[in-house]
N, C-alpha and C positions, 0 to 999 in steps of 0.2 A: 362589428360584435364585440363584447367585454370584455376588461383586464381577466376579469374571472374563469370567459368562458375558456379561454386563450392557455391558463394559465393552471401547472398540473398541481394540485391538492397534495397536500403532506403527509397522504400514505401513497399519493405514486409515485413521489419524489424517494420514501422510505424503500422501496419497493424495488426502485429504479438502484437505490445505491446499494442493497442486498445482489442487485444479480451483477453487481457490477462486481462486487468480490469475491462473488462468487466463482463468475469466469475467472478472475486474475487467480484465485487461490487452484481453483479446482486444474485450470492450464498449464498455470506455470509448476506449482507445486508435482502435478499429476508427470508433465517432462523429465523433474528432476527426479522422479520416484521408479516412475517406470521403462524411460529411454536417457536418465543421465549417464550411462555407460557410454552408449553412442552418441549421445551429440557433446557430452561435455558441457566446462564452466560456459563457453557460446552460448549457446542451445537453451542451456539454462538461462542467463542472460536475457536472450532474443525471446524464448517463450515472455518474460514478464513483462519485456514492455511492447510483445503485439499484445497480448491480451488484455494491458492498460488503454492500449491507444484502439485496440476496438470497440473495449467499454464508453472509451469517453467518446467514441464519434456514434455506439449506437444511442446511450442515456446520460450523460454530459449533457445532455438537451432538456432533460426532465430535470435532472437532479444539482446538474453542475460536476457531479463526476467526479467523486471526493474519493472514496471506493479505500478509504484509509484516514482511520483516526488521527492520525497526526498530522496531515495533510489540509482537515475539519477544526481540528484547534489550530492550525499556523492559518487559515485563514481567518479565523474569527480574533486570532491575537492581532493582527494587522487592516481589523474592520470589513472585511470583507466579506464577512459571513457573519448572521447573531448569536451570540452564544446561547439565548435563550433554546435552540435548533441543533442544536450539539448532540446531548445528550439522546434524540432519538437518531440522529445518522451513526453516532457511533456503533449506537445497539443495533440498528440492523447491520452494519458494517462488518458487527463480528458476529452475526447469524449467516450472515453470507459466507463471511470465512469458515465459520465451523461445515454447515452443508455442500461445498467445496470436497474439505479434507474427508470428510462422512461420505463422501459417494465413491473417494479414491477407495476405502478402509471395503464399499458396498461390492465393486468390482475387483479388487483384489480377494474378497471370499470368491470369487470362481476365475482365481489363478492358477499358475502353477505352484503345486504342492511346494509350501511353505516361502513361496514367497512377500508374502502381507508378516509372518515373523520375523523374517529377514528385516522389512522396514522397520515396521515397529522396535528391534529389537536394532535400527538402525538408527534410530532419532527422528525417522517418518521424515526427514529434511525440516525437521525443528533450529531454529537456532542455540547457537551455542559457545562455549568459550572454554578455556582448559583442554580439557579431555577431548570436551566433546564439538571443539573448533574444526574447524578443515584442515587448517596448517597450522594447530597446538598455538595460538594464538593466548592470552591469556583475557583474564579482565578487562580490565585498563584499556587494553587492544580494539575491545568490543564496547563499551563505554564514549570512545573517542568516536573509534568508526559510526557506532549510531549516531551522534551526536549530532557532526559536522555532516551525515553524508545526509540525514534527514533536511538538516538544514538548507546547506544545497537543492537540494529535492525540492522543497516547497518556495524559496528562491528563485529559482526557475519557474515554477510553476505562478507564481505572482507575477514575474516579468514579462510571460509570456500569455497568459490573461490578461492584462492591463486593458480596458475597455481602449482609452486611446494609441495606447506604446505599443499595447499584444501583436502579436503574431494572427491575425484573425484566419480562423480557416485551417490552419497549420501549428496550431499550438499543442494539440494532440500528439501530433508526429513529434516535438522537440521534447512533448513529456515523457514520450515510451523510449526514444532515444536516451534521453538522461536516465532512467532507470534502468534503460543495460547497459552504458553505463558504468553507472553503481553497484550491479551488480559485479560485472566484468569487473572491478577495484575488490570487495568487498567479498564475495562469498566463499573466499579463502579464512579470511576472518574468522568470521562466524556466523555463513549462511546469509547471510545481508536480510535482516528486517527492514529498518525504517517505516514496517508498516505492525503497528499491534496484531491487528487483525487476523495478520498474514502467521504471526506469531505465536496468538492464540489457535489458531484450527491447525498448527498441525501436534504442538503441544500434549494436546488433545490426545492423540496419538502417539506421540514420543517417547513415552513411560516417565520416570519415576523424575531424571537428571534434567530432562525440556521441562517436566513443571516446575525444578527447583529451579532455574535457571529464569524461566520465565521472565521471575517481574525485568529485569537487565530491559528491556525487548518489547519491553511497557513503559519505565520508567522514562530512558533515553532518546526515543525517538519523538516522545512528546517535550523533552528537554526541547531538543533541537529545532524540532518546527516552532513553539512558543519563542525561545531567543530568533528564528529567522523571520515570521510574522512582526515581533516587534521592532528589529532592524530595517525590515522593508518597511514599515509604516515611520519608523522615524528618519533615514535618505532618503526616500523617494516619492512621497507621499505629501503634498504642500498641507501644511499645517492646518487642522479644521473641516480638509480635504481630502477626506478619502471616497473614493468610488465607489459605485457597487459594481459588484462579479458583472459582465456580459451572462447571456443564455446560452451563448454555445462557447460547448467545453473549456467552460468557465474552470475546470481545475483536471488537478490527475485523474 
């Protein structure tokens, strides 16, 4: 069988990215909004980790399983992904995430009286700082957290998915647990982004303050991802020899 017959088309890869991001947003943000009072921070963090783990094993072999614009940028900076393919992936991720929150809104329309209004008035699980921070943390804390946690996340992804040194078959578990840990540590700071598609998806329904603060959760996860990608390339890859991503669970 030829390589052309076994390699997914660009359209198939983009659909996989949209589906994975949809699963992440619909499952994890849905947990936060519908069951957050029951499961608490631990349950919400696990929802993010479990949805990304499921997405990696379901669609990672097709697209690489980025499901996050910051991951796409970080992989490109590390030489593991072509820059020319990044815009299509990012657009697909944003569409998938927006579809996730839109379906939550549609479910909310048929929910208990006042539930949807209360969810939107409460920011719809959007990221935020200052008065919009769950723990009252300011802009500086949000900036540092998004750069640092996104960089850690991308570095872990690059490490566990390395074609020679990576944990073949177990990368999805490591990535899911890392995302869970990141949420446990940073939900009180700014509701945890580390993913601009997730931030856009919730800000669409989170009201004026969420939209005004959205720029922080677009810019600084990307900064963190770039730092991680360049750092990994400089420290852990032989000069002039950057390996391609493997076909299975390449990334987040």
